[in-house]
N, C-alpha and C positions, 0 to 999 in steps of 0.2 A: 692757553694751551686748548686745542680743540679736541673733539672727541665724537664719535658716531653713536655709540651704545654705551650702556654702564658697564658691560664688559670691556669694551675698548677704553673706557676711563681708568677702570682698575687695573689694566694691563700698563698703562702709562702713568700710573701712581697720582692720577687725578681724584680727589675726593669730591663727589657730588653732593648736592644737597639731599637727595634721596638717600645716599649712604651714611651721612650724618644722622639722619631721621631714624633709619633702621638700627644703627650701631647703638643709638641711645636706647630704643626700645629693647633691644636684645642684651643690654648691658655688656656689651662687647666692644673692645677698643677698635675703632675705624679702620686701623692699619691691619687688623687681624681680619675684618670683614672684607677688606679690599682684595688682601690676598687669597681668601676663598672664592671671590668673585672672578678674580683673574684666572684660576685654576678651573672654574666652572662648577664648584660643588657647591655655591650659593649662587642666586639670582634674585634681582630686584626687577620684577616685571613692571616697567613703567614707560607707557607710549608718550611720545614727546607731546601728543595732542590731548592727553587725558590730564586736564588742568587742575583739576580738584581732587587729584590722588591724593590719599594718605599712604605713602609707600610701605611696603613690607618685604621681608626678605623671606626666602624659602630655601632651605637645603641645611647641610652640616652645622651642627652645634646650635641651630636656631630654634625657637618655640616651633612646635608643629602647627600648622596652617589649616584651615578648613575653607571648603569652597562650597557654594550654594548652588544648584542648578534651578533655573526658571526659563522662562519663554512663552511666547504665543505658539500655537498650533492650530490645524484646520478646525478641530473640534473646540478649541477654546481660544479664539482669535482676539479677544478682548484686551487691549493694552492696559487699561487702568488696573483691573485686579493684580496683574503682574507688576506693576509699579508698586501697588501698595506692599507686595511681598518684597520687592527691592528695599524699599523704606525700611520695612520690619528687619530683614537679613541684617542691614548695616547696622541698625540699632541693637541687634544681638550679637554684634561682634564677629560677624563672617569677616574674614579677610579677603574673600575672593567671591565673586558672583560669574557663573557662566551663562550666557544667554544660548540656550538651544533652541530658539526659535526657527520654525521650519515652513511657516505659511503666514500669508496676511502682509501686514505692514511691518516688516521685519527691520526695514531702514530706520524707520520713525521710532519704533521700540529701542533699537540698539542706541540711537543718537541720544534719545532721552535717558536711557540706562547710564550712558558714560556721563553725561551732564549731571545727573543726580548722585551717582554712586562715587563716595570716596573710596570704596573698596577697589581692589583690582578687577579688571573685567577681562574674561575670557568668551571665544566663540569658536564654533565650528563652522568653517566658511562653507564646506561641502553642503551642510544642511541649508544654507541659504542660495545655492547655486540655482536650483531649479526655478525657485520664484523670482530671483534676480533676472534670469534669461527667459523666463516663461516657456521653458522648453522640457521635453521629457529627458530623462538622465543621458540616454545613450546618445543623445543629439547634442549634448555639451561639446563644445570643442575643447581640447587639451588646454590651451593657453587661457581659455576662459574661466577655468578654475582659479588661476592665478590672479585674474583680474578681481575676483571676489575678495582675493585675501588683501589685495591692494586697497579696496574700498574699505574693508574693515580696519586697515591701518589709518587711513584718512580720517575715519570716525572715531579713533582714539582707543581702540581696543588694545589691552595690554598683552594679552597672549591669545594665541591660536592654536587648536588642536589640528593637527594634519596628519592624516594617516599614511604617510610616506614609507612606512616599512612594509606596507602590504603591496607588494611588487610581485612580478611574475613568478619569481623564485619561490616567494612565500606562498603564493597560490598553489603551485605545483605541489608543495609539502602538505599543504592542507587537503589536496585532493588525494593524495596517497595515504593520508591518516585520517580516516572518518571520524566525525565527532558526535556526541548525543545531542549537543545543542547547535552545531554548525557555526554560523559567526553571528555573535549578537551584538557587536558592535553597529551602532546605526551607520556612522560614517564610514566603518571598515566595511559592512555588506553594500554600501552604496559604491565604493570604489572598486570593490570585486566585482561587482554587476556590471559596472561601466568598463572594466577592463575585458571581461567576458564577452559583453555585447559588442564590443569594439575590437575585439582581437588585438588589443594595444597595451602598452605598458602604463602603469599609474602614472598620471602627468605630475604629480607632486613628486614622484621619484625621479621621472626621467628629466625634468627641469628644475632639480633640486636647487641648482645654483641661481635661478633666477628668483626662487622661493626666498633664498637666504638674501638675497640683495633687497627684496622688499622688506623683510624683517628688518635689515640693518637699517633702511631708510627711515623707519618709524619707531625703531627700537622696540620691536614686537618681539616677546619671548615666544620661542617656539616650543609648543608642548607636543611632542612626538607622540600620537596617539597609538594606542594598542588595539589595533583592529582585530586580532587575534586572542583578546582577552577571554578568559573561559567565561562562560554561562551557565555553568554548572559545575558542581565540584567534580563530576566526572571527566570534565575536559581539561582540568589545571594541570600546569606544568607539563604539557604535552609537547610534541614535535613542532606544531604549527605555532604555538605561543613563543618557545625559545628560539626559534629560527628568526621570527620578526624581532625579537630583542636583541639578538646578534646584529641584524641590520640595523636597529636604532641605535646600536653602539657606534657602529661605522658612520652613521648620518650625525651623530653628535660630534665627533671629530671634525667633520667637514663644516660644521655649523661654527665651532669654536674657532676655526681658521679665519672665518669671516666676522668674528666678534659679536655672534649671534647667541644670546643667551637660551639654555636648553632645559627643559623639564622633561622627564619620561613618565609616561603614564602607563599604568599596570593594572593587574587583575583587582576587581572580577570575582568570580567565585572560587573558593578555596578552601579546602578541610585545613583546620587548625595546625596540623603537624607539617604542612608544606609552607607555611607563610614564612618563617624565618628564613629557610633556604632560598625561597624567591626574592627576598629582600637582598640577600648577600648576591645572588645571581646578577640582578640588576645593578648593583653597585660596581660590581667586578665587571660585567660586559661593557657597562655604559660610563666607566669610568669615573664613578664617583657623581654623576650627575643627579640632582635632585629627583626623588621618586614620589609620585602623584598617583595614589591609589583610590579605587572605588570599592571600600568596605575594607579588605575582602568579606564577602559574604560567606559566612562559614557553614551553612546548611542552606538547603534548597526548600525546605518545608514549611516556611513560616510566612507566606503573605499576609500582609497586614501588620507584621513585626520585622520587617526588614530593617528598620533602623535600629534594633538591637541586634540580629545577626551580623550587622555590617559594624557596628561600634566593638562588638567583640573582636571582629577581625581586625578593625581599624587599630586598636590599643595595641594588639600583638604586632601589627606591621609597623606602627609607628616607633613602637620601643624596640624594634629590630632593625631600624634605619630609614623607614619611609619618613618623608618630610611634609607632605601635604596630602590632606584627606578630603575626598569628596564626599561630601553628605549623602546619606540615604535615607530616604522618608519611609514611613508606614505604607505609604501609596505605592512604592516601588514594584513594577510588575502588573499594576492594577489600574492606575489613572494617572492622570495629572495632579501633583499635589495641591491641596488647599493649603491656606494660611496655616491653619492648625497643624496639618502634615508637616508643614515646612519648619515650624517651630519645632516640634518633637525630633524632626531631624537634625536640626541645628544643635540643640540642646544634647542629644545622645553622640553626636559627633565631637562637640566641643569637650565632653566628659572623657571621650577615648583619646582625644589629643591631649589633654592635660594630664591624664594618667599616664600616658607614653611619656611626656615630659619629665614627670617625676622619675620614672625608670631610667631614662637616658642622662640624668643628671642636669638638666638646663637649669642654667643659673636663675635662681629666684623661684624655681617652680613650686618648691614646696611651702613657700611664704604663704600663699593663700590658704593652704591646707592648715597651716599652725595657727593663722589668725581665726580659722573657723573652729579650730579645736579650743582655742582659749576663750571663743565667745561661748561653746557649749559648756566648759567648765564654769563658767560664770553664770549660766543660764540666762545669758543676755540675748533674748529672742529678737530684738530688733536688729542687733548687730549680726545674728545669724541670718536673718532676712537679707539684710543689705549684703552680706557675703555670698550668698547662695547663687549658683550658676543660674537659676530661675528663680528670682525673689518672688515674684508673684504667686508662684504655686505653692512654695514654703510657706509663705504668709496665709494663703487660703486656707492650707490644711490645717494649720495652726488654729484659725480662727473660726472652722467649722467645727471642732471639737475642742471647746474650752474646758480646761480642768478645773476643779474645784480651788487649788491653790496654784499660783502663777508660777511658783518655783519647781514645776512638774508639768508633766503632760498626761493625757488620757490613757496612754499605754501603762505607765508604771504608779501613777498617783504619788502618795507619799513615800513609796518604796524606791523612787528615783535615785540611781546610785550616785549621780552628780550631786544632788541635793543633800544627801546624807553625809556623802564624802566631805563636803564643803563645810557642813555643821559640825561633824567631827574633828576636823583639821583646824576649825576655829575653837574648839574646846566647848561644843554647844552639845546639848542633849539631843537625841533623836526621838521624835513622838510621831511612831507611824499610825499607832491606833487610836490615839485620843487627840482631840482639837487642839489647836495652838491655843 
């Protein structure tokens, strides 16, 4: 029995190899997974030409996944440092990598990325359009934007961010409702500028059916971008953001009719008390499609620490229904991240995702924590390092400050509660002041 996409297979009752792998990872019956995929509430981004992909599911009832952004730019055009980051991101268990390249040998980098990475790969084709055609933005023809998507599909990209909700209606709402930080989405601002310069409709919206045909051809998952995501807590949950979200909900239904898998992208910067409501709005307006959020960054005052501000928001968002977290590094708003920035961003986002999975009751999520607690009770330091989300840092901290007694640390010494409770429970004496 033939199928065009993972969603098409799910609707036809066909169990794909990707479904089997994801079901096993998620401790879920493949029949349940397939039912969720047929409804569109779970996706498996898996381009037919990404041959070394280790597939992952994103959506309802599954572990919260994380994405790492990287790529070359005009100021940092060297491919090899970014490929080093790719290898490190995969090693650190990121489930997805988004190539945000905007200058230079973008095709060469993208092809190397797909060939190297077992994680699912995403791109933003509009970033690549200027270099691909060597034209200024306003000179690119409408159908040429779609040709770039086709090229990314041929290269094996698993999901593409398309800002199709930034149409002329959304633009009018934006004009009538001034914002503190205007439009901060790079892709969204490019599409808005193209529309204003050419006095024309967004090509991705006008030719949406053609876009869907391309996605179905390669089984590209469509990540409907949030052009109007808030770039400050002042602009969150405003008319422009909600207008675009309503449009994305309509576009989701059209995609599902053609068996194209959909992810919805979301905010952005947002105060803590607005996050839960925004997750509910997305799930209601976009018919339960998986939600992919950047942060949200919960305060605007912490440049250099935005991996923390975003992890706080990400944990709340994911525990309230978000399915996919885009990492934020300490370098956000400041520079292209270094390798160390990337590591810190990955760890912070993985912590947020895991904390949310515990809150959501994802199967087996607590097992990791219980194993760590057991190792702590036993004062089994090597087992603690093995279980740590960042084993290298945990081990380094321990060995940089060695205690006099191995069954303690330099914070508590022989007053360690674990040490003394173990001794009492075993019927032994406690000798805090005297030597053994």
